N, C-alpha and C positions, 0 to 999 in steps of 0.2 A: 223677281231681282232681292225680294226678301228675306229669300234664304239664304241668297248666294250673295250676301252682304258683306261688308269689312270684317272680318273674322277679329279684329283685332281687340274689341271689349271679351269676346269669350275667353282669350289668351290672358289675357290680363287678369281676368277673374280666377283663372286657373295656378298664374303665379302668386296670386295673392291668397291662397289655398295653402299652397305649398309651402309658403312662408309662415304661413298660421300653425301648420301640421308639419315639422319638420320630419326626416326620415328617423326613426326609432337609432337609438344610441347602440353600442354594444352593452351586452347585459354587465350586471356587477352582483361579487354574492351579498347576500343582504347581512354578514359580516365584517363586510369590507366598506372601506370608501376608496371610490374611482376617481379621478383626475388626469385627462388624459392619457397618456401612457404608464402612469402610477398608480398601482393600488397598492391602498394600506387596511392590510388588516392583523396590526399588532395589537395586543394587550385586548384579546378580544374573547379568551378562554377557548380557543382552538383548540381540539386532540390531534386535528389532522389536517394535511392542505385542503381547503376549501375546493368544490367542485364549483364549474362554470366562469374559471376567471375568464374576462378578454383577452382574447386571441391576440390583440396587439401589444400587451404588457409588456414592457421595458425594464420597469422597475419592481420589484416585489416586494412588501415588508411583512415579514410573520415572525415579529422577535416578538418574546415574550407571553407565548403560549403555553399550552401543557402537550405538544407534539412529542411523540415517544419514538416513533418510527416513520420513516421514508421508505413506502413501498415502493414496486417497481413501476416506472413511469410515471412518477408524480405530478411532473412537469411536461408533458411530452403535446400539452397542447398550447405550448409558449414558445415558439420557435426563436421569438424575438428579443425574447429575455437577457438583460445584460446586465442587471445586477439582483440577487437573492440574498434575503437576508432571514436566517433563523435562528438569531441570538437569543440566548435567554429561554430556550425552550428545554425538554427534557430528554432530549436525543438521546438513545443508546443504542440507536444500529441504524444503519442506512444500506438498503436493497444495493447489490451490485451494478441492476440498471435501475435506479430510481431516477438517476439524471440523465436518461437518454434526452433525447432532442435538444439538449442546452447547448450547442456547438456556439452560437454568438456569446454566451455567458462570458460575463468579462470579472466578475466580483461576485464572490462568494464567503459569507459572512456563518461559521458553525460556533461562532465562540459562546464559552459559557451553556455547556451543554453538557450531559455524561459520557459522552466517546470515547470507550477505550482502545479501540481498534476500525482503523481504516486498510479497504482493500483499494491496490492499485486499478482493478476494474471499475470501482465505481467512478473512477476521476476521468477517464480515458474519453469519455464522449466530449469533454471541456476542453476543445482544441483552443479555444481562443481566452481560458482563463489567465487574467495577468495577477489576482491577489485572491489570497486564500487564507481568512482568517482564523485558526484553531487555538484561539486562547481559551486557559480558564475550562479544559476538559479533563476527563480523566487517563491522558495517554501516558503509559509508562513507556512505550517503544514505539517506534513511526519506521515501517519498513520505505528506505528513501525510495522504491520505485512509485512510491505514492507521489510525491512530487515530483518524481522523475516521469509520470505522465502527461504532465503537464510542459506544453511545449511552448507556452506564452509565458509562463511564469515569472513573473517579475519582482514582487512580493510574497513574502510568506512571513506567519507572526504564528510564534508558537507560544511565549510564557505562559506560566500558571499551569502547568501540566506537570504529574508527580512525574518526570523521569528517573528510570531506573538505570544508574551508572556502572551498568555490567559490561560484561564483554559483548553482550548482544547489543548493545548501541553503539559500537562500533561501526557499524554503515552506517547510520546516521550521522554520527561525528565526520565520519569520511565527508557525506555530502554537505554538512556546514563548513567544512571548513573549505572544499571547493566550490560554493555559492554563498562565500559571507555577503556579497552584495546583495542579496535577496532575502536574507534573515534581517528582517524589522527590526528585532528585539535580541539578538543574538548577546547582549550583556545580561539577560535579563533569566536565560534557559539555565535553570538552575537542576541539580539533584535532588532528589529525595529519599532514595534510599539508593546502597545502605546507608544505616543510621549514620555512621562514621564520614560519609561526603554528601550530609544534608547542608541544603543551600551553596554547595561546591559548583562554580561556575562550569558549564558542560565544554565552552571552547576556549576553558583553560588548559586543558587536556592535552598533549604530545604525543609523539608518536610512541615515547618511551613509555607513556602510560598505559599504553597497549599491547607491550612487547610478550606479553603471556598470552594475550589472545590470540596472536598471530602466530603459534605455531601450528603447523599442520597437522589436523584433527582426523584420525582415521573414522572410516567409515563402516556399518555395519558388515559388506561385504571384505573389508582388512581383517576383522576380528575374527569372523569366520574361516577365512582363509590361514589364520595363525593357528585356529583350532584343530585343522585338517593338517596341516603342514605339519606342525610340531609332533601329534603323536605318529606320526611317518616316519619323522625324521629320526626320531627316537629306537623305532622299533630298527629300519634302514641301521642304525649305527649300533645296535645289538649285535644283528646280521654280521655284521662286516668286520666287531672285534670276535665273535666267534669262527668266522673263517679266515682271520688274520692268527688267532690262536691254535687253530688246526693246524694251519701251514708252519709255523713257527716249531711247533710240536713234531711234526714229521721231518722240517728238514737237519732240527738236531738230532735226529734218531737216526737218519740216514747218514749224517757226520759221522756218529758215534761207531758205524757197521759200515765201514767202506769195503770191506770185501765182499760187500753184496754188489759192490760195481766192478771190482776186479775181475778181470779172465781169467781162471784156472790154469797155473803153469804143467805143464804136460811134459814129464821125464821121459825121456827114450833110452833105453840100454842099449848098449854100443855091442 
């Protein structure tokens, strides 16, 4: 009976062992501090996104590092990420597939970097993004399709960029005009170039400011067509003039010699 006695002491001992040796927690990169679902890797001198981030991360701080490039699938292992901060790095390029897998992301901070251009394809995976911060980069132009790729966008920050206020900014100006409620710093969007427009507010422009930009532009096909049609029309006009000249000459010649057209009279004697 001793072998088949009350097992409660044995179960109690196992519970004590489990309490003393809890299940191992998710790994945390050595350069980061992990707390619950938040990972802080800021101010660590990082030159790339650290590997081995906890899969349950919902908030990731990567600011104040030296990251220059976001390669493809940089955050693929973080499907639950909701806030990503990459501010105050040296980002100059974001691969078009760098943000794959971030369908749950709601806030993206790319402020104070060196971005000069952005691709709409880069932001297509961010179907839940509501806030985008692009403050203090090197953006002279921005395709409105970049912002249009974010169906849930509610707030965008764009100040502190060297906006080039030429005809090329017309599509962005139209987007800003139709989405004023989303632009959080509209009064601070200032032209940098051309020099005479320096510090002029972009939102102060009106339709008349872009009148010369809205003229229908000709494509390469149009110019090729003109190059073909022009000489052909010229040659056709020469042949037509020659033909008309010959026609007029012959007509006048026939008018001066009407006897060619009259039947000669025949006199019959009696």
